[in-house]
C-alpha positions in Angstrom: 100.5 89.1 131.8 97.7 91.1 133.9 95.1 93.5 132.6 93.5 96.6 134.0 90.6 98.5 132.4 89.1 101.6 133.4 85.7 102.9 132.6 85.3 107.0 133.4 82.4 108.6 133.6 82.9 112.3 133.8 80.1 115.1 132.5 80.0 116.0 128.6 83.4 116.8 127.5 85.8 116.4 123.9 86.0 112.9 123.8 87.8 113.1 120.7 90.8 114.4 122.6 91.2 110.7 123.7 90.9 108.9 120.3 93.6 110.5 118.2 94.6 107.8 115.6 98.4 107.8 115.1 98.8 109.8 118.5 98.9 107.3 121.2 101.1 109.8 123.6 99.0 112.7 123.4 95.9 110.8 123.7 97.3 109.1 126.9 98.7 112.5 128.0 95.4 113.7 127.6 93.7 110.6 129.6 96.8 111.4 132.1 95.6 115.2 132.6 92.0 113.6 133.1 92.7 111.3 135.7 95.0 114.1 137.4 92.3 116.5 137.4 89.6 114.3 139.2 92.5 113.0 141.9 92.9 116.4 142.5 89.1 117.3 143.1 89.4 120.0 139.5 87.1 117.3 137.7 84.4 115.5 138.7 83.5 111.7 137.8 83.6 108.0 138.7 86.4 106.0 137.7 85.6 102.0 137.4 88.6 100.1 137.7 88.6 96.3 136.6 91.7 94.1 137.0 92.3 90.6 136.1 95.7 88.3 136.7 95.1 86.7 133.4 96.0 87.9 130.0 92.9 88.2 127.9 91.9 85.6 125.6 89.5 86.3 122.8 86.4 83.7 122.6 85.5 82.2 119.5 83.1 79.6 117.3 83.3 78.0 113.9 81.1 77.5 111.4 81.7 74.6 109.2 79.8 75.0 105.8 78.9 71.7 104.0 77.1 72.3 100.6 75.4 75.9 102.0 72.2 76.4 100.7 70.2 79.6 99.2 68.4 80.6 102.4 70.6 78.8 105.3 70.9 81.5 107.9 73.6 82.2 110.6 72.9 84.8 113.2 75.6 86.1 115.2 74.7 88.3 118.2 71.2 89.0 117.1 72.3 90.0 113.5 71.1 87.9 111.0 73.1 86.8 107.9 71.4 84.8 105.1 73.3 82.8 102.2 71.8 83.9 98.8 72.7 82.9 95.2 72.6 86.9 94.4 73.3 88.7 97.3 71.7 91.8 97.9 72.8 94.1 100.8 75.3 93.4 104.0 73.0 91.0 105.7 73.5 88.2 102.6 76.3 86.1 101.6 77.1 84.4 98.2 76.3 81.0 98.3 77.6 80.1 95.0 80.7 77.8 94.7 82.7 75.3 96.7 82.5 75.3 100.6 86.2 77.1 100.7 84.4 79.9 98.3 81.2 80.1 100.4 83.0 80.2 103.5 85.4 82.8 102.4 82.3 85.0 101.1 80.5 84.3 104.7 83.7 85.8 106.6 83.8 88.8 104.0 80.3 89.2 104.6 80.6 89.5 108.7 84.0 91.5 108.4 82.4 94.3 106.2 79.0 94.4 108.4 78.4 98.0 109.5 77.1 96.2 112.9 79.0 93.0 113.2 82.2 94.3 112.4 81.9 95.7 115.9 81.4 92.6 117.6 83.3 90.1 115.9 85.8 89.0 113.0 85.9 86.4 110.7 88.4 84.2 109.2 87.9 81.3 106.9 90.0 77.9 105.5 88.8 75.0 103.5 84.7 75.4 104.6 85.2 76.3 108.1 84.5 79.8 109.5 86.3 81.0 112.5 84.1 83.7 114.2 86.2 85.4 116.8 85.0 88.2 119.5 87.1 91.9 119.0 87.0 92.3 122.3 89.4 90.1 124.4 88.2 88.2 127.6 85.4 86.2 129.1 83.1 89.0 127.7 83.0 87.6 124.2 81.4 83.9 125.8 78.1 85.9 125.7 77.6 86.4 122.4 75.2 83.7 120.8 75.7 82.2 117.4 72.7 80.3 115.7 72.1 78.6 112.3 69.0 77.6 110.4 70.0 74.8 107.8 71.5 71.7 108.4 74.8 72.3 105.9 75.9 74.6 108.4 77.7 72.9 111.6 78.4 75.1 114.7 81.1 74.4 116.9 78.8 75.9 119.8 75.9 78.1 120.7 78.0 81.1 121.9 81.3 82.1 121.2 83.9 79.9 123.6 87.0 80.1 125.7 87.2 83.7 126.0 89.2 84.2 129.4 90.7 87.0 131.5 90.0 90.7 130.9 88.2 92.6 133.5 86.6 90.9 136.3 82.9 91.3 137.3 83.4 93.4 140.3 84.8 97.2 139.8 86.6 99.1 142.3 85.3 102.3 142.5 86.6 106.0 142.9 84.0 109.0 143.0 85.1 112.9 142.9 
């Protein structure tokens, strides 16, 4: 399966008409009208078209927890999370219990974080947290992952194996 991604730059407009939850047909109809308006010159703007012959694959990495300790940290895309026996706030996770319990707490903290949840999602199983970019394609390979604390082992220094998605060069249409 191939992919096509569009980036459309237009003067200020009501963007809510393109993001109507549960109303995909109406949103796509509004997007079609916007593109038709640009095509006939009724609206001005720029459309960047990125294509790929590959089906996009999400980049990911794993964090294996082996007796993680308080104050161990993991940084994902520049956002720091700290292990605590008594976590306070979204940037801390519970480090009490088995490796499986601690990994589940880290995954839950990532998924509930106001910033990280926009970049990655996480799952856990038997002491291993899998961190996956929410945006499919090679772009996810740019998300760094850093740990402090020997009980945490990372599979790589960035999310890896993201493939496909928009190519780096766009075809640009301006009206």
